[in-house]
VEXDREN-2710 file (C-alpha; in Angstrom, 1 decimal):
% VEXDREN-2710
k/r/px/py/pz
1/MET/50.3/49.2/-16.7
2/SER/48.3/48.5/-13.5
3/THR/49.7/46.6/-10.4
4/PRO/48.0/43.4/-9.1
5/ASP/46.4/45.5/-6.4
6/GLU/44.9/47.9/-8.9
7/ILE/43.1/45.7/-11.3
8/PRO/40.8/48.0/-13.3
9/ALA/37.1/47.4/-13.0
10/ALA/36.9/46.6/-16.7
11/GLU/39.6/44.0/-16.3
12/THR/37.8/42.5/-13.3
13/ASP/34.6/42.3/-15.3
14/THR/36.5/40.5/-18.0
15/LEU/37.9/38.0/-15.6
16/VAL/34.5/37.3/-14.0
17/ARG/32.9/36.8/-17.5
18/ALA/35.7/34.4/-18.3
19/ALA/35.2/32.5/-15.0
20/ARG/31.5/32.2/-15.6
21/LEU/32.1/30.9/-19.1
22/HIS/34.4/28.2/-17.7
23/GLN/31.7/27.5/-15.1
24/GLN/29.0/27.1/-17.7
25/THR/31.0/24.8/-19.8
26/GLY/32.1/22.6/-16.9
27/ARG/35.7/23.7/-16.6
28/LEU/35.3/24.2/-12.9
29/SER/38.9/24.3/-11.8
30/GLN/39.7/27.1/-14.3
31/ALA/36.6/29.0/-13.0
32/GLU/37.7/28.5/-9.4
33/ALA/41.2/29.8/-10.1
34/ILE/39.9/33.0/-11.7
35/TYR/37.4/33.7/-9.0
36/ARG/40.1/33.3/-6.4
37/GLN/42.3/35.7/-8.4
38/VAL/39.5/38.3/-8.3
39/LEU/38.8/37.7/-4.6
40/GLN/42.5/38.0/-3.7
41/ARG/42.2/41.6/-4.8
42/HIS/38.6/42.2/-3.9
43/PRO/37.7/40.0/-0.9
44/GLU/34.6/42.1/-0.2
45/ASN/33.0/41.3/-3.5
46/ALA/29.8/39.4/-2.4
47/GLU/28.9/38.3/-5.9
48/THR/32.2/36.7/-6.6
49/GLN/32.1/35.0/-3.2
50/ASN/28.7/33.5/-4.1
51/ASP/30.0/32.5/-7.6
52/LEU/33.0/30.7/-6.1
53/GLY/30.7/29.0/-3.6
54/LYS/28.6/27.7/-6.6
55/VAL/31.7/26.3/-8.3
56/LEU/32.9/24.6/-5.1
57/ARG/29.4/23.1/-4.5
58/ALA/29.4/21.8/-8.0
59/GLN/32.8/20.1/-7.2
60/GLY/31.2/18.5/-4.1
61/ARG/33.3/20.6/-1.7
62/LEU/30.2/21.6/0.3
63/ASN/31.9/22.8/3.5
64/ASP/34.2/25.1/1.4
65/ALA/31.1/26.3/-0.5
66/LEU/29.3/27.1/2.8
67/ARG/32.1/29.4/3.9
68/CYS/31.8/31.3/0.6
69/PHE/28.0/31.7/0.9
70/GLU/28.4/32.8/4.5
71/LYS/31.0/35.3/3.6
72/ALA/28.8/36.7/0.8
73/LEU/26.0/37.2/3.4
74/GLU/28.4/38.9/5.9
75/ILE/29.2/41.4/3.1
76/LYS/25.6/41.7/1.9
77/PRO/23.0/40.3/4.4
78/ASP/20.0/40.7/2.0
79/TYR/21.7/38.9/-0.9
80/SER/18.9/36.6/-2.1
81/GLY/21.1/34.3/-4.3
82/ALA/23.6/33.6/-1.4
83/HIS/20.7/32.8/0.9
84/ILE/19.3/30.3/-1.6
85/ASN/22.7/28.8/-2.3
86/LEU/23.5/28.5/1.4
87/GLY/20.2/26.8/2.0
88/ASN/20.8/24.4/-0.9
89/ALA/24.2/23.5/0.4
90/LEU/23.0/22.9/3.9
91/HIS/20.3/20.6/2.5
92/GLN/22.9/18.6/0.7
93/LEU/24.9/18.3/3.9
94/GLY/21.8/16.9/5.6
95/ARG/21.5/20.0/7.9
96/ILE/17.8/20.3/7.2
97/ASP/16.8/22.5/10.1
98/GLU/19.5/25.0/9.3
99/ALA/18.5/25.0/5.6
100/ILE/14.9/25.7/6.6
101/SER/16.0/28.5/8.9
102/CYS/18.0/30.0/6.0
103/TYR/15.0/30.1/3.7
104/ARG/12.8/31.5/6.4
105/LYS/15.3/34.2/7.1
106/LEU/15.4/35.2/3.5
107/LEU/11.6/35.4/3.4
108/THR/11.6/37.8/6.4
109/LEU/13.9/40.0/4.3
110/LYS/12.2/39.5/1.0
111/PRO/8.7/37.9/1.4
112/ASP/8.2/37.9/-2.4
113/ASN/11.1/35.6/-3.2
114/ILE/9.5/32.8/-5.1
115/LEU/12.4/30.4/-5.0
116/ALA/12.7/30.7/-1.2
117/HIS/9.0/29.7/-0.9
118/ILE/9.4/26.8/-3.2
119/ASN/12.7/25.5/-1.7
120/LEU/11.2/25.8/1.8
121/GLY/8.1/24.0/0.7
122/ASN/10.3/21.2/-0.8
123/LEU/12.1/20.7/2.5
124/LEU/8.9/20.7/4.5
125/HIS/7.4/18.2/2.2
126/TRP/10.5/16.0/2.4
127/GLN/10.2/16.2/6.2
128/GLY/6.7/14.8/6.0
129/ILE/4.8/18.1/6.7
130/PRO/2.8/18.4/3.4
131/ASP/0.2/20.9/4.8
132/GLN/3.0/23.4/5.6
133/ALA/4.7/22.7/2.3
134/ALA/1.4/23.4/0.5
135/ALA/1.2/26.8/2.2
136/CYS/4.6/27.6/0.8
137/TYR/3.7/26.7/-2.7
138/ARG/0.5/28.6/-2.5
139/SER/2.5/31.7/-1.4
140/ALA/4.6/31.3/-4.5
141/ILE/1.5/31.0/-6.7
142/ALA/0.0/34.1/-5.1
143/ILE/3.2/36.0/-6.2
144/LYS/3.3/34.5/-9.7
145/PRO/0.1/32.6/-10.6
146/ASP/1.6/31.1/-13.8
147/HIS/4.6/29.5/-12.0
148/PHE/4.4/26.0/-13.3
149/GLU/6.8/24.5/-10.8
150/ALA/4.9/25.9/-7.8
151/HIS/1.7/24.4/-9.2
152/HIS/3.4/21.0/-9.8
153/ASN/4.9/21.0/-6.3
154/LEU/1.6/22.0/-4.7
155/GLY/0.1/19.0/-6.5
156/THR/2.6/16.7/-4.8
157/ALA/1.8/18.1/-1.4
158/LEU/-1.9/17.8/-1.9
159/GLN/-1.4/14.2/-3.2
160/ALA/0.5/13.4/0.0
161/GLN/-2.5/14.7/2.0
162/GLY/-4.8/12.4/0.0
163/ASP/-6.5/15.3/-1.8
164/LEU/-6.2/13.7/-5.2
165/ARG/-8.7/15.8/-7.2
166/GLN/-7.0/19.1/-6.2
167/ALA/-3.6/17.6/-6.8
168/LEU/-4.7/16.6/-10.3
169/TYR/-6.0/20.2/-10.9
170/HIS/-2.6/21.7/-10.0
171/TYR/-0.7/19.1/-12.1
172/GLN/-2.9/20.0/-15.1
173/THR/-2.4/23.7/-14.4
174/ALA/1.3/23.2/-14.4
175/ILE/1.0/21.5/-17.8
176/ALA/-1.2/24.3/-19.1
177/PHE/1.7/26.7/-18.3
178/LYS/4.4/24.3/-19.5
179/PRO/3.1/21.9/-22.1
180/ASP/6.4/19.9/-22.2
181/TYR/6.5/19.3/-18.5
182/ALA/7.2/15.6/-18.4
183/GLU/7.3/15.4/-14.6
184/ALA/3.8/16.9/-14.3
185/TYR/2.5/14.4/-16.8
186/ASN/4.0/11.6/-14.7
187/HIS/2.3/12.8/-11.6
188/CYS/-0.9/13.3/-13.4
189/GLY/-0.7/9.7/-14.4
190/MET/-0.1/8.6/-10.8
191/VAL/-3.1/10.4/-9.5
192/LEU/-5.4/9.3/-12.3
193/ARG/-4.4/5.7/-11.6
194/LEU/-5.3/6.2/-7.9
195/LEU/-8.6/7.6/-9.0
196/GLY/-9.2/4.5/-11.1
197/ARG/-9.0/6.3/-14.5
198/LEU/-6.5/3.9/-15.9
199/ASP/-6.8/4.8/-19.6
200/GLU/-6.1/8.4/-18.9
201/ALA/-3.3/7.5/-16.6
202/LYS/-1.7/5.4/-19.3
203/SER/-2.0/8.3/-21.8
204/CYS/-0.3/10.6/-19.3
205/HIS/2.7/8.3/-18.8
206/GLU/3.0/7.8/-22.5
207/ARG/3.1/11.5/-23.0
208/ALA/5.7/11.9/-20.3
209/LEU/7.9/9.3/-22.0
210/ALA/7.4/10.9/-25.4
211/LEU/8.8/14.1/-23.9
212/LYS/11.5/12.3/-21.9
213/PRO/12.3/8.9/-23.4
214/ASP/14.8/8.0/-20.6
215/TYR/12.3/8.8/-17.8
216/ALA/12.8/5.6/-15.8
217/GLU/10.3/6.6/-13.0
218/SER/7.4/7.2/-15.5
219/LEU/8.2/3.8/-17.2
220/CYS/7.8/2.2/-13.8
221/ASN/4.5/4.0/-13.2
222/LEU/3.3/3.0/-16.6
223/GLY/4.1/-0.6/-15.6
224/ILE/1.9/-0.2/-12.5
225/VAL/-1.0/1.0/-14.7
226/PHE/-0.6/-2.0/-17.0
227/LYS/-0.6/-4.3/-14.0
228/GLU/-3.8/-2.8/-12.7
229/MET/-5.2/-3.3/-16.2
230/ASP/-4.2/-7.0/-15.8
231/ARG/-1.8/-6.6/-18.8
232/ILE/1.0/-8.3/-16.9
233/GLU/3.4/-8.9/-19.7
234/GLU/3.3/-5.3/-20.7
235/ALA/3.9/-4.3/-17.1
236/ILE/6.9/-6.6/-16.9
237/SER/8.3/-5.1/-20.1
238/CYS/8.0/-1.5/-18.7
239/TYR/9.7/-2.5/-15.4
240/GLN/12.6/-4.2/-17.3
241/ARG/13.1/-1.1/-19.5
242/SER/13.0/1.1/-16.5
243/ILE/15.7/-1.0/-14.8
244/SER/17.9/-0.8/-17.9
245/LEU/17.6/3.1/-17.7
246/ASN/18.2/3.3/-14.0
247/PRO/19.3/0.1/-12.2
248/ARG/19.3/1.8/-8.8
249/LEU/15.5/2.4/-8.4
250/ALA/14.4/-0.1/-5.7
251/GLU/10.8/0.7/-6.4
252/THR/11.1/-0.7/-9.9
253/TYR/12.5/-4.1/-8.7
254/ASN/9.6/-4.2/-6.1
255/ASN/7.0/-3.6/-8.8
256/LEU/8.6/-6.0/-11.2
257/ALA/8.4/-8.7/-8.5
258/ASN/4.7/-7.8/-7.9
259/ALA/4.1/-8.4/-11.6
260/LEU/6.0/-11.7/-11.6
261/LEU/4.0/-12.8/-8.5
262/ALA/0.8/-11.9/-10.3
263/SER/1.9/-14.2/-13.2
264/GLY/2.7/-17.1/-10.7
265/LYS/6.5/-16.8/-11.1
266/LEU/7.3/-17.1/-7.4
267/ASP/11.0/-17.7/-7.5
268/GLU/11.8/-14.9/-9.8
269/ALA/9.6/-12.5/-7.8
270/THR/11.5/-13.5/-4.6
271/GLN/14.8/-12.6/-6.2
272/TYR/13.6/-9.2/-7.3
273/TYR/12.2/-8.4/-3.8
274/GLN/15.6/-9.2/-2.4
275/THR/17.3/-7.0/-5.0
276/ALA/15.0/-4.1/-3.9
277/LEU/16.0/-4.7/-0.3
278/THR/19.7/-4.8/-1.2
279/LEU/19.3/-1.3/-2.7
280/ARG/17.1/-0.1/0.2
281/PRO/17.3/-2.3/3.3
282/ASP/14.5/-0.3/5.0
283/TYR/12.1/-0.5/2.1
284/VAL/8.8/-1.2/3.8
285/ASP/6.7/-2.4/0.9
286/ALA/9.4/-4.7/-0.4
287/HIS/9.7/-6.3/3.1
288/TRP/5.9/-6.7/3.3
289/ASN/5.7/-8.1/-0.2
290/LEU/8.5/-10.5/0.4
291/SER/6.7/-11.8/3.5
292/THR/3.7/-12.5/1.4
293/ILE/5.6/-14.6/-1.1
294/LEU/7.6/-16.4/1.6
295/LEU/4.4/-17.4/3.4
296/ILE/2.8/-18.5/0.1
297/LYS/5.8/-20.8/-0.4
298/GLN/5.3/-22.0/3.2
299/ASP/8.7/-20.6/4.2
300/PHE/7.4/-19.7/7.7
301/SER/10.8/-19.3/9.4
302/ARG/11.6/-16.3/7.2
303/GLY/8.0/-15.3/6.3
304/TRP/6.6/-14.6/9.7
305/PRO/9.4/-12.1/10.8
306/GLU/9.0/-10.2/7.5
307/HIS/5.2/-10.2/8.1
308/GLU/5.7/-7.8/11.0
309/TRP/6.7/-5.1/8.5
310/ARG/3.0/-4.7/7.7
311/TRP/2.7/-2.2/10.6
312/LYS/4.9/0.3/8.7
313/THR/2.9/0.1/5.4
314/LYS/0.5/2.9/4.5
315/ASP/-2.5/0.6/4.6
316/ASN/-1.8/-0.9/8.0
317/LYS/0.0/1.7/10.1
318/TYR/-3.2/3.2/11.3
319/LEU/-4.6/-0.2/12.4
320/ARG/-2.0/-0.7/15.1
321/ARG/-3.5/-0.5/18.6
322/CYS/-1.6/1.7/21.1
323/PHE/-1.6/-0.4/24.3
324/GLU/1.1/0.0/26.9
325/GLN/2.0/-3.6/27.4
326/GLN/5.1/-5.3/25.9
327/TRP/4.5/-7.5/22.9
328/TRP/4.4/-11.2/23.5
329/ASP/7.6/-12.8/22.1
330/GLY/6.5/-16.4/22.1
331/ARG/7.8/-17.3/25.5
332/ASP/5.8/-19.6/27.7
333/PRO/2.6/-17.6/28.5
334/ALA/1.5/-19.8/31.4
335/GLY/0.1/-17.7/34.3
336/LYS/0.2/-14.5/32.2
337/THR/-2.8/-12.5/30.9
338/LEU/-2.4/-11.8/27.2
339/LEU/-4.3/-9.1/25.5
340/LEU/-5.0/-10.2/21.9
341/TRP/-6.4/-7.8/19.5
342/GLY/-7.8/-8.3/16.0
343/GLU/-6.5/-6.5/13.0
344/GLN/-7.4/-5.9/9.3
345/GLY/-10.7/-7.1/8.0
346/ILE/-13.4/-9.4/9.5
347/GLY/-12.2/-12.4/7.5
348/ASP/-8.7/-12.0/8.9
349/GLU/-10.0/-11.6/12.4
350/VAL/-11.9/-14.9/12.0
351/LEU/-8.9/-16.6/10.5
352/TYR/-6.5/-15.7/13.3
353/ALA/-9.1/-16.5/15.9
354/GLY/-8.2/-20.1/15.2
355/LEU/-5.0/-19.5/17.2
356/VAL/-6.7/-18.3/20.3
357/HIS/-7.3/-21.8/21.7
358/ASP/-3.6/-22.5/21.4
359/VAL/-2.8/-19.5/23.6
360/ILE/-5.4/-20.6/26.2
361/ALA/-4.0/-24.2/26.0
362/GLY/-0.6/-22.8/26.8
363/GLY/-1.9/-21.7/30.2
364/ALA/-2.5/-18.0/29.5
365/ARG/-5.5/-16.0/30.5
366/VAL/-6.8/-14.3/27.4
367/ILE/-8.5/-10.9/26.8
368/LEU/-9.6/-10.8/23.1
369/GLU/-10.4/-7.5/21.6
370/CYS/-12.3/-7.7/18.3
371/ALA/-14.7/-5.9/16.0
372/PRO/-17.9/-5.1/17.9
373/ARG/-19.9/-7.2/15.4
374/LEU/-17.9/-10.3/16.4
375/VAL/-18.4/-10.0/20.2
376/PRO/-21.5/-12.3/20.6
377/LEU/-20.0/-15.0/18.3
378/PHE/-16.6/-14.9/20.0
379/THR/-18.0/-14.8/23.5
380/ARG/-19.9/-18.1/22.8
381/SER/-16.9/-19.7/21.0
382/PHE/-14.2/-18.8/23.5
383/PRO/-15.8/-19.1/26.9
384/GLU/-12.4/-19.3/28.7
385/ALA/-11.5/-15.9/27.3
386/THR/-12.7/-12.4/28.1
387/ILE/-14.1/-10.8/24.9
388/ILE/-14.2/-7.0/24.5
389/ALA/-15.3/-4.8/21.7
390/ARG/-12.7/-2.7/19.9
391/SER/-13.2/0.9/21.0
392/ASN/-11.3/4.2/21.5
393/PRO/-10.5/4.6/24.3
394/PRO/-10.3/0.9/24.8
395/ASP/-12.2/-1.1/27.4
396/PRO/-10.6/-0.5/30.8
397/ILE/-10.1/-4.3/31.3
398/ALA/-7.4/-4.2/28.6
399/HIS/-5.1/-2.4/31.0
400/SER/-5.1/-5.4/33.3
401/ALA/-3.1/-7.6/30.8
402/ASP/0.6/-8.5/31.3
403/LEU/1.4/-8.7/27.6
404/GLN/-0.2/-7.9/24.2
405/SER/-0.2/-9.3/20.7
406/PRO/-2.0/-8.6/17.5
407/THR/-3.6/-11.8/16.4
408/GLY/-1.7/-11.7/13.1
409/ASN/1.5/-12.1/15.1
410/LEU/0.4/-15.4/16.7
411/GLY/1.4/-17.4/13.7
412/ARG/5.0/-16.6/14.2
413/TRP/5.0/-18.4/17.6
414/LEU/2.2/-21.0/17.0
415/ARG/2.5/-22.0/13.3
416/ALA/6.2/-22.3/12.6
417/GLY/5.7/-25.1/10.1
418/VAL/3.2/-27.2/8.3
419/ASP/3.2/-29.8/11.1
420/SER/2.0/-27.2/13.6
421/PHE/-1.4/-26.7/11.9
422/HIS/-3.9/-28.7/13.7
423/ARG/-7.0/-30.5/12.4
424/HIS/-10.2/-29.2/13.9
425/ASP/-14.0/-29.5/13.4
426/GLY/-14.4/-25.8/13.7
427/TYR/-13.6/-23.4/16.5
428/LEU/-16.5/-21.0/16.1
429/ILE/-19.9/-22.0/17.6
430/ALA/-23.0/-20.6/16.1
431/ASP/-26.3/-20.0/17.9
432/ALA/-27.7/-23.5/18.0
433/ASP/-31.4/-22.5/18.2
434/LEU/-31.2/-20.0/15.4
435/THR/-29.2/-22.4/13.3
436/ALA/-31.9/-25.1/13.7
437/ARG/-34.7/-22.7/12.8
438/LEU/-32.9/-21.5/9.7
439/ARG/-32.1/-25.0/8.7
440/ASP/-35.8/-26.0/8.9
441/ARG/-36.8/-22.9/6.9
442/TYR/-34.3/-23.5/4.1
443/GLN/-35.0/-27.3/3.9
444/ALA/-38.8/-26.5/3.7
445/LEU/-38.2/-24.2/0.8
446/GLY/-36.8/-27.0/-1.4
447/GLY/-38.6/-29.9/0.0
448/GLY/-35.6/-31.6/1.5
449/LYS/-33.1/-30.7/-1.2
450/ARG/-29.5/-30.0/-0.4
451/VAL/-29.1/-26.4/0.9
452/VAL/-26.1/-24.6/-0.6
453/GLY/-25.1/-21.1/0.3
454/ILE/-23.3/-19.0/-2.3
455/SER/-21.3/-15.8/-2.4
456/TRP/-19.8/-14.4/-5.5
457/ARG/-18.3/-11.0/-4.8
458/SER/-15.3/-9.7/-2.7
459/GLY/-15.5/-6.3/-1.2
460/ASN/-11.7/-5.9/-1.1
461/ALA/-10.9/-2.5/-2.6
462/LYS/-7.6/-3.5/-4.0
463/VAL/-8.1/-7.1/-5.3
464/GLY/-11.8/-7.7/-5.1
465/ARG/-12.2/-7.6/-8.9
466/PHE/-9.8/-10.5/-9.3
467/ARG/-11.7/-12.6/-6.7
468/SER/-15.2/-11.8/-7.8
469/ILE/-17.3/-13.8/-10.3
470/ALA/-20.4/-12.4/-11.9
471/LEU/-23.4/-14.4/-10.7
472/SER/-24.5/-15.1/-14.3
473/GLU/-21.2/-17.2/-14.6
474/TRP/-22.5/-19.5/-12.0
475/ALA/-25.1/-20.9/-14.4
476/PRO/-23.6/-24.4/-14.6
477/MET/-24.4/-24.8/-10.9
478/LEU/-27.5/-22.6/-10.5
479/THR/-29.5/-24.6/-13.1
480/MET/-29.2/-27.8/-11.0
481/GLU/-32.6/-28.9/-9.9
482/ASN/-31.7/-31.0/-6.8
483/VAL/-30.2/-28.0/-4.9
484/THR/-31.8/-25.1/-2.9
485/PHE/-29.5/-22.1/-3.3
486/VAL/-29.4/-19.5/-0.5
487/ASN/-27.7/-16.1/-0.9
488/LEU/-24.9/-15.5/1.5
489/GLN/-23.5/-12.5/-0.3
490/TYR/-23.2/-9.5/1.9
491/GLY/-24.5/-6.1/0.7
492/ASP/-27.2/-5.3/-1.8
493/SER/-27.6/-8.2/-4.3
494/SER/-31.0/-7.5/-5.6
495/GLU/-29.9/-6.6/-9.1
496/GLN/-27.8/-9.7/-9.6
497/LEU/-30.5/-11.9/-8.2
498/SER/-33.1/-10.4/-10.5
499/GLN/-30.8/-10.9/-13.5
500/VAL/-30.3/-14.6/-12.9
501/ARG/-34.0/-15.0/-12.3
502/GLN/-34.7/-13.4/-15.7
503/GLN/-31.9/-15.1/-17.6
504/LEU/-31.8/-18.5/-16.0
505/GLY/-35.2/-18.9/-14.4
506/VAL/-33.5/-19.5/-11.1
507/ASP/-34.5/-18.2/-7.7
508/VAL/-31.7/-17.8/-5.2
509/PHE/-33.3/-17.4/-1.9
510/GLN/-32.6/-14.1/-0.1
511/ASP/-33.3/-14.3/3.6
512/THR/-34.3/-10.7/4.4
513/LYS/-34.3/-11.5/8.1
514/ILE/-30.5/-11.9/8.2
515/ASP/-28.3/-8.8/8.0
516/SER/-25.0/-10.4/7.0
517/LEU/-23.2/-7.1/7.4
518/GLN/-24.3/-5.9/10.8
519/ASN/-25.5/-9.1/12.6
520/LEU/-22.5/-11.5/12.2
521/ASP/-23.8/-13.8/14.9
522/ALA/-27.0/-14.4/12.9
523/PHE/-24.9/-14.7/9.7
524/ALA/-22.8/-17.4/11.4
525/ALA/-26.0/-19.3/12.2
526/GLN/-27.1/-18.9/8.6
527/VAL/-23.8/-20.3/7.4
528/ALA/-24.0/-23.2/9.9
529/ALA/-27.5/-24.0/8.5
530/MET/-26.0/-24.9/5.1
531/ASP/-25.1/-28.3/3.8
532/LEU/-22.4/-26.7/1.7
533/VAL/-21.0/-23.2/1.1
534/ILE/-19.6/-22.2/-2.2
535/SER/-17.9/-18.8/-2.3
536/VAL/-15.2/-16.6/-3.7
537/ASP/-12.5/-15.6/-1.3
538/ASN/-14.3/-13.2/1.1
539/SER/-15.3/-13.4/4.8
540/THR/-18.0/-16.0/4.0
541/VAL/-15.4/-18.7/3.4
542/HIS/-13.7/-17.8/6.7
543/PHE/-16.9/-18.1/8.6
544/ALA/-17.7/-21.5/7.0
545/GLY/-14.2/-22.9/7.6
546/ALA/-14.1/-21.6/11.2
547/LEU/-17.6/-23.2/11.8
548/GLY/-16.3/-26.5/10.4
549/LYS/-18.9/-26.5/7.5
550/PRO/-18.1/-28.0/4.1
551/VAL/-16.9/-25.0/2.0
552/TRP/-15.6/-24.7/-1.5
553/ASN/-13.4/-21.7/-1.9
554/LEU/-13.0/-20.3/-5.5
555/LEU/-9.5/-18.8/-5.8
556/PRO/-7.9/-16.6/-8.4
557/LYS/-4.8/-18.1/-9.9
558/ALA/-2.4/-15.3/-9.1
559/GLN/-3.6/-11.7/-8.9
560/GLY/-5.7/-11.4/-5.8
561/LEU/-4.6/-14.7/-4.2
562/ALA/-4.3/-14.3/-0.4
563/TRP/-1.1/-15.9/0.9
564/TYR/-2.8/-18.2/3.4
565/TRP/-4.3/-20.3/0.6
566/PHE/-0.7/-20.9/-0.7
567/SER/-0.1/-21.6/-4.4
568/GLU/-1.0/-25.3/-4.8
569/GLY/-3.3/-28.0/-3.5
570/GLU/-7.0/-28.5/-2.9
571/THR/-7.0/-28.5/0.9
572/SER/-6.5/-25.7/3.4
573/LEU/-4.1/-25.9/6.4
574/TRP/-6.3/-23.4/8.2
575/TYR/-9.7/-25.0/7.6
576/PRO/-9.9/-28.8/7.3
577/SER/-13.5/-28.6/6.0
578/MET/-12.5/-26.4/3.0
579/ARG/-11.8/-27.5/-0.5
580/LEU/-9.9/-25.1/-2.8
581/PHE/-10.9/-24.6/-6.5
582/ARG/-8.2/-22.6/-8.3
583/GLN/-8.7/-20.6/-11.4
584/ASP/-7.0/-21.9/-14.5
585/LEU/-3.7/-20.2/-15.4
586/GLY/-5.1/-18.6/-18.6
587/GLY/-7.6/-16.5/-16.7
588/GLY/-11.4/-16.7/-16.9
589/TRP/-13.6/-18.9/-14.7
590/ASN/-15.5/-21.0/-17.2
591/THR/-13.6/-24.3/-16.8
592/THR/-13.3/-23.8/-13.1
593/MET/-17.1/-23.3/-12.8
594/GLN/-17.7/-26.4/-15.0
595/ARG/-15.4/-28.4/-12.6
596/ILE/-17.3/-27.1/-9.5
597/ALA/-20.6/-28.0/-11.2
598/ARG/-19.5/-31.6/-11.7
599/ALA/-18.4/-31.7/-8.0
600/LEU/-21.7/-30.3/-6.9
601/HIS/-23.6/-32.9/-9.0
602/GLU/-21.8/-35.6/-7.0
603/PHE/-22.4/-33.8/-3.7
604/SER/-26.1/-33.4/-4.3
605/GLY/-26.5/-37.0/-5.3
606/MET/-28.0/-36.3/-8.7
END
């Protein structure tokens, strides 16, 4: 009979097999005891040190596991499995740089280790270096072209870089090699949605869920597809099912709130945004979305601070200007020079320009940086301010300011409540001579009829389809005989104008001398020449309101509704000359257009 110090090799193998069986069946304490028994007699057994480390890691004893993996590598420096396990444990402990070094060291020893390439790529991707991650995944694919996980992960890295078509190719390649790959179907669906191929995206998510019915993330993504299809109730159902499967996904609560907001359920949406933030206090999109709903509800004291989260969103973070001055915090600006800079689209620049006079009235000297197209109009409208065009590098005069502020931040200090919104007759001033010439031209066209400018399409990439109304749907107004209609729609409108001419026998005048995209000063004069402007929510309504012209703003009921029109009422706090016509809750514009036609009948004196 052998002594404890002389356990035969056969008996050692039997013990190791028994330990691995315990390990595989989840009996970790029994596996640990046997591995320790073997190591007591054979402490230089690298494989058993590695096996014990895996058991300890599975028990959550990461520091103990690290020591085992390190011991295994002392014994056997080129031991691939121990390098991989050490890297994984370091990752779990948050020691990312050390984990990366571990995988890199293995790759110097064994350049063809696929798992090291993939794990290194995963960490680089997680650190926000998708181009380096992609290189790792490509190395893995070069070694093993049919490695489905490497193709899938390369797809995620390419997606992070915005290369959606190549990402889709690699997701589809992963599926070709592994047809039951639910995660790849989910990512395919995400990319197809971003490409606007919603029906295909829906099919991919449904396939992922058929393969993995408890896949909460894919249910959430299917909900996003349904929302973009304007199938709101189905979206809400997907989000609720996703939450029942995984109540810890902050993204799902945020998306559920988005869907509830789109259906006009503001209070419920607010609660779910707050739940998302309870789970993830630094969740940028939830903060930004919460700001929108708080401002819609005119809860300015909470809404404006949340509004500043916009700078961290993917859409806005690149719009932030990098000036050196401190940001204005609302303190008395008298005697200071404030650099104000516009942000987002032309419509928003015009909207927030309504706050510039307040800053000047507070005793500040103002330098206003804006889109180059707005410089002539703003120079005329704000003679007390210095107007400069947005450029990179910026105009040198910007450096002379004491403080800076994006114009979208001014509301926090100057519009703290409903009572702080001032009535005005317009704060933009159009070119008077050009306005008069255009006015004479348009009145001559109709023999003195009312001149009404119209715009029917929004160019907003995300929500423009909810705000836009086909010109043919304007028939109840366009067929009125006592009105001269002038096209104020930016972009090429020839096809729509030809269509209404053929179908309705109506000529909407297109002034080819006005380039409403490039020459905004001339466009402002054109708007000022109207008796009335009727438009969907786009930059046209902002110009009309800021010029003090009568303007009727056609608003979607929920999806696509900008926060600054709020959720109720026919008047605008921002533009006293504006009248709001809201879409009916059931969707469609027919009854709204009939209502506007009746109002236009009264306005035109028919």
